[in-house]
MIDOSE-1310 file (N, C-alpha, C; in nm, 2 decimals, decimal comma, always signed):
residues 222
mews	+2,88/+0,81/-0,02/+2,78/+0,72/-0,08/+2,68/+0,79/-0,17; +2,65/+0,73/-0,28/+2,56/+0,80/-0,37/+2,48/+0,69/-0,45; +2,35/+0,71/-0,47/+2,28/+0,62/-0,56/+2,16/+0,70/-0,63; +2,11/+0,65/-0,74/+2,00/+0,71/-0,81/+1,89/+0,61/-0,83
dkgy	+1,77/+0,65/-0,83/+1,66/+0,56/-0,84/+1,53/+0,64/-0,87; +1,42/+0,58/-0,90/+1,30/+0,65/-0,90/+1,21/+0,61/-0,79; +1,12/+0,69/-0,74/+1,04/+0,66/-0,62/+0,92/+0,74/-0,61; +0,82/+0,68/-0,54/+0,69/+0,75/-0,51/+0,70/+0,82/-0,38
vltt	+0,65/+0,94/-0,38/+0,65/+1,02/-0,25/+0,55/+0,96/-0,16; +0,60/+0,93/-0,03/+0,51/+0,88/+0,07/+0,47/+0,99/+0,17; +0,57/+1,05/+0,23/+0,54/+1,16/+0,33/+0,65/+1,26/+0,32; +0,62/+1,38/+0,37/+0,73/+1,48/+0,40/+0,70/+1,54/+0,54
rrhg	+0,81/+1,58/+0,60/+0,80/+1,64/+0,73/+0,90/+1,76/+0,74; +0,85/+1,87/+0,78/+0,94/+1,99/+0,79/+1,06/+1,97/+0,87; +1,17/+2,03/+0,83/+1,30/+2,02/+0,90/+1,37/+2,15/+0,89; +1,37/+2,22/+1,00/+1,43/+2,35/+1,00/+1,35/+2,46/+0,93
esav	+1,41/+2,56/+0,88/+1,34/+2,67/+0,82/+1,27/+2,64/+0,68; +1,35/+2,57/+0,60/+1,30/+2,55/+0,46/+1,31/+2,41/+0,41; +1,37/+2,32/+0,48/+1,40/+2,18/+0,43/+1,29/+2,09/+0,48; +1,28/+1,97/+0,41/+1,19/+1,87/+0,45/+1,26/+1,74/+0,45
ilsv	+1,22/+1,65/+0,54/+1,26/+1,51/+0,53/+1,16/+1,43/+0,44; +1,21/+1,38/+0,33/+1,12/+1,31/+0,24/+1,14/+1,16/+0,25; +1,02/+1,09/+0,26/+1,02/+0,95/+0,26/+0,96/+0,90/+0,13; +1,02/+0,81/+0,06/+0,98/+0,76/-0,07/+0,99/+0,61/-0,08
ltet	+0,91/+0,55/-0,17/+0,92/+0,41/-0,20/+0,99/+0,40/-0,33; +1,12/+0,35/-0,33/+1,20/+0,34/-0,45/+1,18/+0,21/-0,52; +1,22/+0,21/-0,65/+1,20/+0,08/-0,72/+1,29/-0,03/-0,68; +1,41/+0,00/-0,64/+1,51/-0,11/-0,62/+1,56/-0,11/-0,47
rgrq	+1,54/+0,00/-0,40/+1,59/+0,01/-0,26/+1,49/+0,02/-0,15; +1,36/+0,00/-0,19/+1,26/+0,00/-0,09/+1,23/+0,14/-0,04; +1,18/+0,15/+0,09/+1,15/+0,28/+0,15/+1,28/+0,34/+0,19; +1,29/+0,47/+0,15/+1,41/+0,55/+0,18/+1,37/+0,69/+0,23
sglv	+1,46/+0,75/+0,31/+1,44/+0,88/+0,35/+1,56/+0,97/+0,32; +1,54/+1,10/+0,31/+1,65/+1,19/+0,29/+1,60/+1,33/+0,30; +1,70/+1,42/+0,32/+1,67/+1,57/+0,34/+1,66/+1,63/+0,20; +1,56/+1,71/+0,18/+1,54/+1,79/+0,06/+1,55/+1,94/+0,10
rggt	+1,66/+2,00/+0,06/+1,68/+2,14/+0,10/+1,59/+2,23/+0,01; +1,52/+2,32/+0,07/+1,43/+2,41/+0,00/+1,29/+2,34/-0,03; +1,27/+2,23/+0,04/+1,15/+2,15/+0,01/+1,02/+2,22/+0,04; +1,02/+2,32/+0,12/+0,90/+2,39/+0,15/+0,87/+2,51/+0,05
grrl	+0,97/+2,53/-0,03/+0,95/+2,64/-0,13/+0,86/+2,61/-0,24; +0,82/+2,72/-0,31/+0,72/+2,70/-0,41/+0,76/+2,61/-0,53; +0,89/+2,61/-0,56/+0,94/+2,53/-0,67/+0,93/+2,38/-0,65; +0,96/+2,34/-0,53/+0,96/+2,20/-0,49/+0,83/+2,15/-0,43
rgql	+0,76/+2,24/-0,37/+0,64/+2,19/-0,29/+0,54/+2,11/-0,37; +0,52/+2,15/-0,49/+0,43/+2,08/-0,58/+0,48/+1,94/-0,62; +0,61/+1,93/-0,63/+0,67/+1,80/-0,67/+0,66/+1,70/-0,56; +0,66/+1,75/-0,44/+0,67/+1,65/-0,32/+0,53/+1,61/-0,27
qagn	+0,43/+1,62/-0,35/+0,30/+1,57/-0,31/+0,29/+1,42/-0,31; +0,22/+1,37/-0,21/+0,21/+1,22/-0,20/+0,16/+1,16/-0,33; +0,23/+1,05/-0,37/+0,19/+0,98/-0,49/+0,26/+1,02/-0,61; +0,33/+1,13/-0,61/+0,41/+1,17/-0,73/+0,53/+1,08/-0,74
lldl	+0,57/+1,06/-0,87/+0,69/+0,98/-0,90/+0,80/+1,07/-0,93; +0,91/+1,05/-0,86/+1,03/+1,13/-0,88/+1,15/+1,06/-0,93; +1,24/+1,13/-1,00/+1,37/+1,08/-1,02/+1,46/+1,13/-0,91; +1,53/+1,04/-0,84/+1,60/+1,08/-0,72/+1,75/+1,05/-0,73
rwrg	+1,82/+1,14/-0,66/+1,96/+1,11/-0,63/+1,99/+1,13/-0,49; +2,04/+1,03/-0,42/+2,07/+1,04/-0,28/+2,22/+1,04/-0,25; +2,26/+1,13/-0,16/+2,40/+1,14/-0,13/+2,42/+1,15/+0,02; +2,51/+1,08/+0,08/+2,54/+1,08/+0,22/+2,68/+1,03/+0,25
rlee	+2,73/+1,06/+0,37/+2,86/+1,01/+0,41/+2,86/+0,86/+0,42; +2,76/+0,80/+0,49/+2,74/+0,66/+0,50/+2,60/+0,62/+0,47; +2,57/+0,50/+0,43/+2,44/+0,46/+0,38/+2,34/+0,47/+0,50; +2,38/+0,44/+0,62/+2,29/+0,44/+0,73/+2,26/+0,58/+0,78
hlgs	+2,33/+0,69/+0,73/+2,31/+0,82/+0,77/+2,19/+0,88/+0,69; +2,13/+0,99/+0,75/+2,03/+1,06/+0,68/+2,10/+1,15/+0,57; +2,09/+1,11/+0,45/+2,16/+1,18/+0,34/+2,06/+1,29/+0,28; +2,10/+1,34/+0,17/+2,03/+1,45/+0,10/+1,98/+1,40/-0,03
ftca	+1,85/+1,43/-0,07/+1,80/+1,40/-0,20/+1,80/+1,53/-0,29; +1,83/+1,50/-0,41/+1,80/+1,60/-0,52/+1,70/+1,52/-0,60; +1,59/+1,59/-0,65/+1,48/+1,52/-0,71/+1,42/+1,60/-0,82; +1,36/+1,53/-0,92/+1,29/+1,60/-1,03/+1,16/+1,52/-1,05
lrks	+1,05/+1,59/-1,08/+0,93/+1,52/-1,10/+0,93/+1,44/-1,23; +0,90/+1,31/-1,22/+0,89/+1,22/-1,33/+0,75/+1,21/-1,38; +0,65/+1,19/-1,29/+0,51/+1,18/-1,32/+0,43/+1,22/-1,20; +0,33/+1,30/-1,23/+0,24/+1,34/-1,12/+0,13/+1,23/-1,10
sgvi	+0,09/+1,22/-0,98/-0,02/+1,12/-0,95/-0,15/+1,16/-1,02; -0,16/+1,30/-1,04/-0,28/+1,35/-1,11/-0,40/+1,37/-1,02; -0,39/+1,34/-0,89/-0,51/+1,36/-0,81/-0,51/+1,49/-0,74; -0,40/+1,56/-0,73/-0,41/+1,69/-0,66/-0,48/+1,79/-0,75
gagt	-0,58/+1,85/-0,70/-0,66/+1,95/-0,77/-0,77/+1,89/-0,86; -0,73/+1,80/-0,95/-0,83/+1,75/-1,04/-0,88/+1,61/-1,00; -0,83/+1,55/-0,90/-0,86/+1,41/-0,87/-1,00/+1,40/-0,80; -1,06/+1,28/-0,82/-1,18/+1,25/-0,75/-1,15/+1,22/-0,60
adal	-1,26/+1,23/-0,52/-1,25/+1,19/-0,38/-1,20/+1,05/-0,36; -1,24/+0,96/-0,45/-1,20/+0,82/-0,43/-1,05/+0,81/-0,46; -1,00/+0,88/-0,57/-0,86/+0,87/-0,60/-0,77/+0,93/-0,50; -0,82/+1,04/-0,44/-0,74/+1,11/-0,33/-0,73/+1,01/-0,21
avva	-0,85/+0,95/-0,18/-0,85/+0,86/-0,07/-0,76/+0,74/-0,09; -0,75/+0,69/-0,21/-0,67/+0,57/-0,24/-0,52/+0,61/-0,23; -0,48/+0,72/-0,28/-0,34/+0,77/-0,27/-0,30/+0,79/-0,12; -0,39/+0,85/-0,05/-0,36/+0,88/+0,09/-0,35/+0,75/+0,17
aava	-0,44/+0,65/+0,14/-0,43/+0,53/+0,22/-0,31/+0,44/+0,18; -0,28/+0,44/+0,05/-0,17/+0,35/+0,00/-0,04/+0,40/+0,06; -0,01/+0,53/+0,05/+0,12/+0,58/+0,10/+0,13/+0,57/+0,25; +0,01/+0,58/+0,32/+0,02/+0,57/+0,47/+0,05/+0,42/+0,51
viet	-0,01/+0,33/+0,44/+0,01/+0,19/+0,47/+0,16/+0,15/+0,44; +0,21/+0,19/+0,33/+0,35/+0,16/+0,30/+0,44/+0,23/+0,40; +0,42/+0,35/+0,43/+0,50/+0,42/+0,53/+0,50/+0,35/+0,67; +0,39/+0,30/+0,70/+0,37/+0,23/+0,83/+0,43/+0,09/+0,84
llpe	+0,42/+0,02/+0,73/+0,45/-0,12/+0,73/+0,59/-0,16/+0,68; +0,64/-0,08/+0,59/+0,77/-0,12/+0,53/+0,89/-0,07/+0,61; +0,98/-0,15/+0,65/+1,10/-0,10/+0,71/+1,19/-0,03/+0,61; +1,26/+0,06/+0,66/+1,35/+0,14/+0,57/+1,46/+0,05/+0,52
geah	+1,49/+0,07/+0,39/+1,61/+0,00/+0,33/+1,58/-0,14/+0,29; +1,46/-0,19/+0,30/+1,43/-0,33/+0,26/+1,37/-0,33/+0,12; +1,44/-0,39/+0,03/+1,39/-0,38/-0,11/+1,26/-0,46/-0,13; +1,17/-0,40/-0,20/+1,04/-0,47/-0,23/+1,00/-0,43/-0,37
peif	+1,07/-0,47/-0,48/+1,03/-0,43/-0,61/+0,89/-0,47/-0,65; +0,84/-0,58/-0,60/+0,71/-0,62/-0,63/+0,60/-0,53/-0,58; +0,63/-0,47/-0,46/+0,54/-0,37/-0,40/+0,54/-0,24/-0,48; +0,66/-0,20/-0,53/+0,67/-0,09/-0,61/+0,59/-0,10/-0,74
lale	+0,60/-0,22/-0,80/+0,53/-0,24/-0,93/+0,38/-0,24/-0,90; +0,34/-0,30/-0,79/+0,19/-0,31/-0,76/+0,14/-0,17/-0,73; +0,22/-0,08/-0,67/+0,18/+0,06/-0,64/+0,17/+0,13/-0,77; +0,26/+0,11/-0,86/+0,26/+0,17/-1,00/+0,13/+0,13/-1,07
glfa	+0,09/+0,01/-1,06/-0,03/-0,04/-1,13/-0,15/+0,03/-1,06; -0,15/+0,04/-0,93/-0,27/+0,10/-0,86/-0,28/+0,24/-0,90; -0,17/+0,32/-0,90/-0,18/+0,46/-0,94/-0,22/+0,48/-1,09; -0,18/+0,38/-1,17/-0,22/+0,39/-1,31/-0,37/+0,38/-1,33
aldl	-0,44/+0,32/-1,23/-0,58/+0,30/-1,24/-0,67/+0,40/-1,16; -0,61/+0,51/-1,12/-0,68/+0,61/-1,03/-0,80/+0,67/-1,09; -0,81/+0,68/-1,23/-0,92/+0,74/-1,29/-1,03/+0,64/-1,33; -1,01/+0,51/-1,29/-1,11/+0,41/-1,32/-1,23/+0,41/-1,21
peil	-1,35/+0,38/-1,25/-1,46/+0,39/-1,15/-1,45/+0,28/-1,04; -1,38/+0,17/-1,07/-1,36/+0,07/-0,97/-1,23/+0,08/-0,89; -1,18/+0,20/-0,88/-1,05/+0,22/-0,81/-1,06/+0,17/-0,66; -1,17/+0,19/-0,60/-1,17/+0,14/-0,46/-1,16/-0,01/-0,44
sayv	-1,22/-0,08/-0,54/-1,21/-0,22/-0,54/-1,06/-0,26/-0,57; -1,00/-0,19/-0,66/-0,86/-0,21/-0,70/-0,77/-0,19/-0,58; -0,81/-0,09/-0,50/-0,72/-0,07/-0,38/-0,73/-0,18/-0,28; -0,85/-0,24/-0,26/-0,86/-0,35/-0,17/-0,78/-0,47/-0,22
hwel	-0,79/-0,50/-0,35/-0,71/-0,60/-0,41/-0,56/-0,57/-0,39; -0,52/-0,45/-0,40/-0,38/-0,41/-0,38/-0,34/-0,44/-0,24; -0,42/-0,41/-0,14/-0,39/-0,44/+0,00/-0,37/-0,59/+0,02; -0,46/-0,67/-0,05/-0,45/-0,81/-0,04/-0,31/-0,86/-0,10
gllg	-0,27/-0,80/-0,21/-0,14/-0,84/-0,27/-0,03/-0,79/-0,18; -0,04/-0,68/-0,11/+0,06/-0,63/-0,02/+0,08/-0,72/+0,10; -0,03/-0,77/+0,15/-0,02/-0,87/+0,26/+0,06/-0,99/+0,21; +0,03/-1,04/+0,09/+0,11/-1,15/+0,04/+0,26/-1,12/+0,02
algf	+0,29/-1,00/-0,03/+0,42/-0,96/-0,06/+0,50/-0,95/+0,07; +0,44/-0,92/+0,18/+0,50/-0,91/+0,31/+0,52/-1,05/+0,38; +0,47/-1,15/+0,32/+0,48/-1,29/+0,37/+0,37/-1,34/+0,45; +0,25/-1,27/+0,44/+0,14/-1,31/+0,52/+0,01/-1,33/+0,44
gldl	+0,03/-1,39/+0,32/-0,08/-1,41/+0,22/-0,19/-1,50/+0,28; -0,31/-1,47/+0,23/-0,43/-1,55/+0,27/-0,44/-1,66/+0,16; -0,49/-1,78/+0,21/-0,52/-1,89/+0,12/-0,67/-1,89/+0,09; -0,71/-1,84/-0,02/-0,86/-1,83/-0,05/-0,90/-1,93/-0,16
saca	-0,82/-2,03/-0,18/-0,84/-2,12/-0,29/-0,94/-2,23/-0,26; -0,95/-2,27/-0,13/-1,03/-2,39/-0,09/-1,07/-2,38/+0,05; -1,18/-2,44/+0,09/-1,22/-2,44/+0,23/-1,12/-2,52/+0,32; -1,08/-2,46/+0,43/-0,99/-2,52/+0,52/-1,05/-2,64/+0,58
atge	-1,18/-2,65/+0,60/-1,24/-2,76/+0,67/-1,28/-2,88/+0,57; -1,33/-2,85/+0,45/-1,38/-2,95/+0,37/-1,31/-2,97/+0,24; -1,23/-2,87/+0,20/-1,15/-2,87/+0,07/-1,23/-2,83/-0,05; -1,36/-2,79/-0,03/-1,44/-2,75/-0,15/-1,39/-2,61/-0,19
ttnl	-1,41/-2,59/-0,32/-1,36/-2,46/-0,38/-1,47/-2,37/-0,42; -1,59/-2,40/-0,39/-1,70/-2,31/-0,42/-1,77/-2,27/-0,29; -1,86/-2,17/-0,30/-1,93/-2,12/-0,19/-1,85/-2,08/-0,07; -1,73/-2,03/-0,10/-1,64/-1,98/+0,01/-1,69/-1,84/+0,06
shvs	-1,72/-1,83/+0,19/-1,78/-1,71/+0,24/-1,71/-1,65/+0,35; -1,62/-1,72/+0,42/-1,55/-1,66/+0,53/-1,40/-1,70/+0,53; -1,33/-1,64/+0,62/-1,18/-1,67/+0,64/-1,16/-1,69/+0,79; -1,08/-1,79/+0,82/-1,04/-1,81/+0,96/-0,94/-1,71/+1,01
pksg	-0,97/-1,64/+1,12/-0,87/-1,54/+1,17/-0,74/-1,61/+1,22; -0,75/-1,74/+1,25/-0,63/-1,81/+1,30/-0,54/-1,85/+1,19; -0,60/-1,92/+1,08/-0,52/-1,98/+0,98/-0,50/-1,89/+0,86; -0,59/-1,79/+0,84/-0,59/-1,71/+0,71/-0,64/-1,79/+0,59
ravs	-0,71/-1,90/+0,62/-0,76/-1,98/+0,51/-0,92/-1,96/+0,49; -0,96/-1,98/+0,37/-1,11/-1,97/+0,34/-1,19/-2,08/+0,41; -1,32/-2,05/+0,43/-1,41/-2,14/+0,48/-1,54/-2,13/+0,40; -1,60/-2,25/+0,37/-1,72/-2,25/+0,29/-1,84/-2,21/+0,38
aaaa	-1,95/-2,17/+0,31/-2,06/-2,12/+0,38/-2,12/-2,23/+0,48; -2,12/-2,35/+0,43/-2,17/-2,46/+0,51/-2,09/-2,48/+0,64; -1,96/-2,49/+0,62/-1,87/-2,51/+0,73/-1,86/-2,39/+0,82; -1,89/-2,27/+0,77/-1,88/-2,15/+0,85/-2,00/-2,13/+0,94
apyr	-2,11/-2,19/+0,90/-2,24/-2,17/+0,97/-2,24/-2,17/+1,12; -2,18/-2,27/+1,18/-2,18/-2,27/+1,33/-2,09/-2,17/+1,39; -2,00/-2,11/+1,31/-1,89/-2,03/+1,37/-1,89/-1,89/+1,31; -2,00/-1,85/+1,26/-2,00/-1,72/+1,19/-1,95/-1,60/+1,27
dkll	-1,98/-1,60/+1,40/-1,94/-1,49/+1,48/-1,79/-1,49/+1,51; -1,72/-1,59/+1,48/-1,58/-1,60/+1,51/-1,50/-1,59/+1,38; -1,56/-1,58/+1,26/-1,49/-1,58/+1,14/-1,50/-1,44/+1,07; -1,42/-1,42/+0,97/-1,42/-1,29/+0,90/-1,48/-1,31/+0,77
vlpr	-1,57/-1,22/+0,73/-1,64/-1,23/+0,60/-1,54/-1,22/+0,48; -1,56/-1,31/+0,38/-1,48/-1,31/+0,26/-1,58/-1,25/+0,15; -1,56/-1,13/+0,11/-1,65/-1,08/+0,00/-1,62/-1,14/-0,13; -1,73/-1,15/-0,21/-1,72/-1,22/-0,34/-1,62/-1,16/-0,43
flre	-1,60/-1,02/-0,43/-1,51/-0,96/-0,53/-1,36/-1,00/-0,50; -1,33/-1,04/-0,38/-1,19/-1,08/-0,35/-1,17/-1,23/-0,40; -1,28/-1,31/-0,40/-1,27/-1,44/-0,45/-1,26/-1,45/-0,60; -1,33/-1,36/-0,67/-1,34/-1,37/-0,81/-1,26/-1,26/-0,89
sgaa	-1,18/-1,18/-0,81/-1,09/-1,08/-0,87/-1,17/-0,98/-0,95; -1,29/-0,94/-0,91/-1,37/-0,84/-0,98/-1,38/-0,72/-0,89; -1,49/-0,64/-0,92/-1,52/-0,52/-0,84/-1,63/-0,55/-0,74; -1,62/-0,47/-0,63/-1,72/-0,49/-0,53/-1,86/-0,44/-0,58
atps	-1,96/-0,52/-0,55/-2,10/-0,48/-0,59/-2,16/-0,38/-0,50; -2,12/-0,37/-0,38/-2,18/-0,28/-0,28/-2,07/-0,22/-0,19; -2,10/-0,10/-0,13/-2,01/-0,05/-0,03/-1,98/-0,14/+0,08; -2,08/-0,22/+0,12/-2,05/-0,31/+0,23/-1,95/-0,42/+0,20
elid	-1,95/-0,46/+0,07/-1,84/-0,55/+0,03/-1,70/-0,49/+0,04; -1,69/-0,37/+0,01/-1,56/-0,30/+0,02/-1,52/-0,29/+0,17; -1,62/-0,26/+0,26/-1,59/-0,26/+0,40/-1,55/-0,39/+0,45; -1,62/-0,50/+0,41/-1,58/-0,63/+0,45/-1,44/-0,67/+0,40
glrl	-1,40/-0,63/+0,28/-1,27/-0,65/+0,23/-1,16/-0,58/+0,31; -1,19/-0,46/+0,34/-1,09/-0,38/+0,42/-1,08/-0,43/+0,56; -1,19/-0,47/+0,62/-1,19/-0,53/+0,75/-1,11/-0,66/+0,75; -1,13/-0,75/+0,65/-1,06/-0,87/+0,65/-0,91/-0,85/+0,64
igyf	-0,87/-0,77/+0,54/-0,72/-0,75/+0,52/-0,66/-0,67/+0,63; -0,74/-0,58/+0,68/-0,69/-0,50/+0,79/-0,66/-0,58/+0,92; -0,74/-0,68/+0,94/-0,72/-0,77/+1,05/-0,58/-0,84/+1,04; -0,55/-0,89/+0,93/-0,42/-0,96/+0,91/-0,30/-0,87/+0,90
lgrh	-0,32/-0,75/+0,84/-0,21/-0,65/+0,84/-0,18/-0,61/+0,99; -0,28/-0,59/+1,07/-0,26/-0,55/+1,21/-0,20/-0,67/+1,29; -0,25/-0,79/+1,26/-0,21/-0,90/+1,35/-0,07/-0,94/+1,31; -0,03/-0,94/+1,19/+0,10/-0,99/+1,15/+0,20/-0,89/+1,10
alre	+0,16/-0,81/+0,99/+0,26/-0,72/+0,93/+0,30/-0,61/+1,03; +0,20/-0,55/+1,09/+0,22/-0,44/+1,18/+0,30/-0,49/+1,31; +0,27/-0,60/+1,35/+0,34/-0,66/+1,47/+0,48/-0,68/+1,44; +0,52/-0,71/+1,32/+0,66/-0,73/+1,28/+0,74/-0,60/+1,29
rr	+0,67/-0,48/+1,28/+0,73/-0,35/+1,28/+0,75/-0,30/+1,42; +0,69/-0,36/+1,52/+0,69/-0,31/+1,66/+0,82/-0,36/+1,73
């Protein structure tokens, strides 16, 4: 068996004296793993940094076996050495989430394209907000999208302030008032597709999406 694709480096783990097992998110084949001989050496070590985009060729006896990768750097993520702390954090978080949530061999071209867009924005000041939006899109791509278009109780489309943890639907400020301690905060920047105004908004966004990733997407992987 043999195939070629491009893919983003997710993780590496040492295997034997000088090889590594490389996990990547490919454009057409989803998350894939393979052995890279000499992966701990100086020549390849820099190429196999998380977030780098590689040209890949996989070979194996059978598709379900752990085959071998040959790879070449296509594009560096640009965060190693010169990247900001925010960019480094975004790359680390994004690859960890994908490695954890995506089953191997399940094609998700829309997630690949979304990751490509996220990494293209690493040098922007609003990259942390972009990351939270990316997580929201990932939740939808995995089949657990939130409905933030209208209040689940009243149908109104303005003053949406919370999300029901049971239905994943938005709730208006008025309808949420008696149940605030049982609802999840919906930050403004997720409703309006903008950037977070404060760090607390970012935290609220991560807490909201993290709840549903843990409740649904992560449960599917167990």
